[in-house]
C-alpha positions as CSV (number, residue, x, y, z in Angstrom):
1,M,74.8,-66.3,-8.9
2,V,73.8,-69.5,-7.4
3,P,76.5,-72.3,-7.8
4,V,76.3,-75.1,-10.4
5,E,76.5,-77.8,-7.6
6,Y,73.1,-76.4,-6.6
7,Y,71.5,-77.0,-9.7
8,L,73.4,-80.5,-10.6
9,G,72.2,-81.8,-6.5
10,L,68.6,-80.6,-7.6
11,S,69.0,-82.6,-10.8
12,I,69.7,-85.5,-9.1
13,V,67.2,-85.5,-6.7
14,L,64.5,-85.4,-10.0
15,F,66.3,-88.3,-11.6
16,S,66.5,-90.2,-8.7
17,L,62.8,-89.9,-7.7
18,G,62.0,-90.5,-11.3
19,A,63.9,-93.7,-11.3
20,L,62.3,-94.6,-8.4
21,G,58.7,-93.9,-10.1
22,V,59.2,-96.0,-13.0
23,L,60.8,-98.9,-10.8
24,I,58.3,-99.1,-7.8
25,R,55.0,-97.8,-9.3
26,R,52.1,-100.1,-11.7
27,N,50.2,-97.7,-12.7
28,A,51.2,-96.3,-16.6
29,I,50.4,-93.1,-16.1
30,I,52.6,-92.7,-13.4
31,I,55.1,-94.3,-14.7
32,F,55.1,-91.6,-17.9
33,M,55.4,-88.9,-15.2
34,S,58.2,-90.4,-13.6
35,V,59.7,-90.7,-17.2
36,E,59.1,-87.2,-17.8
37,L,60.5,-86.1,-14.3
38,M,63.8,-87.7,-15.8
39,L,63.5,-86.1,-18.8
40,N,63.6,-83.0,-17.2
41,S,66.6,-83.6,-14.5
42,A,68.3,-84.3,-17.8
43,N,67.4,-80.5,-19.3
44,L,68.0,-79.1,-15.9
45,T,72.0,-80.1,-16.5
46,F,72.1,-79.2,-19.9
47,V,70.6,-75.8,-19.1
48,A,73.5,-75.6,-15.5
49,F,76.2,-76.4,-17.7
50,A,75.4,-74.2,-20.5
51,N,74.9,-71.2,-18.3
52,Q,78.2,-71.8,-16.7
53,Y,80.1,-72.2,-19.5
54,Q,77.8,-69.8,-21.4
55,L,77.1,-71.8,-24.6
56,I,74.2,-71.7,-25.9
57,S,74.7,-75.8,-26.9
58,G,72.7,-76.4,-23.6
59,Q,69.5,-74.7,-24.4
60,I,69.5,-76.5,-28.1
61,F,69.6,-79.8,-26.3
62,V,66.6,-78.9,-24.2
63,F,64.4,-78.2,-27.1
64,F,65.5,-81.7,-28.7
65,V,64.7,-83.2,-25.5
66,M,61.3,-81.4,-24.9
67,A,60.3,-82.3,-28.6
68,V,61.1,-86.2,-28.0
69,A,59.3,-86.2,-24.4
70,A,56.0,-84.4,-26.0
71,A,56.1,-87.3,-29.4
72,E,57.3,-89.8,-25.9
73,V,53.6,-88.6,-24.1
74,A,51.5,-88.1,-27.3
75,V,52.3,-91.8,-28.6
76,G,52.0,-93.3,-24.9
77,L,49.2,-91.6,-23.7
78,A,47.4,-93.3,-27.1
79,L,49.0,-96.7,-26.1
80,I,47.3,-96.1,-22.6
81,V,44.0,-95.0,-24.0
82,A,43.8,-98.3,-26.6
83,I,44.9,-100.4,-23.7
84,F,42.5,-99.1,-21.5
85,Q,39.8,-99.3,-24.1
86,T,40.9,-103.2,-24.6
87,K,40.9,-104.6,-21.0
88,Q,39.5,-101.5,-18.6
89,S,42.9,-101.4,-16.6
90,I,46.2,-99.1,-16.9
91,D,48.3,-102.0,-14.9
92,V,51.1,-102.6,-16.5
93,D,51.5,-106.0,-14.9
94,Q,48.5,-107.0,-17.5
95,I,49.9,-105.5,-20.6
96,N,52.0,-108.9,-21.2
97,L,48.2,-110.0,-21.5
98,L,47.7,-108.6,-24.9
99,K,49.5,-111.2,-26.7
100,G,47.1,-112.6,-29.0
């Protein structure tokens, strides 16, 4: 059996990579992928603790996080497509230029 510390270490690494992706990158699609990476690291933490304490509540939280992530992807990609049709670029620095 793998100790829970290994799962938490992997979760910390994944969350850190996701946070760096959000802070450093300017491409909206990569930012959304980084947010998904951070959500998956939270899912890994939920599952690791649920496995350690033999509770089902961790998997229930993971289900809700996945549902929120799916909704975020659907809305986010729709916004990216709308912005790309308007500006022909998905650079997040140009998004503030959409003010009317």
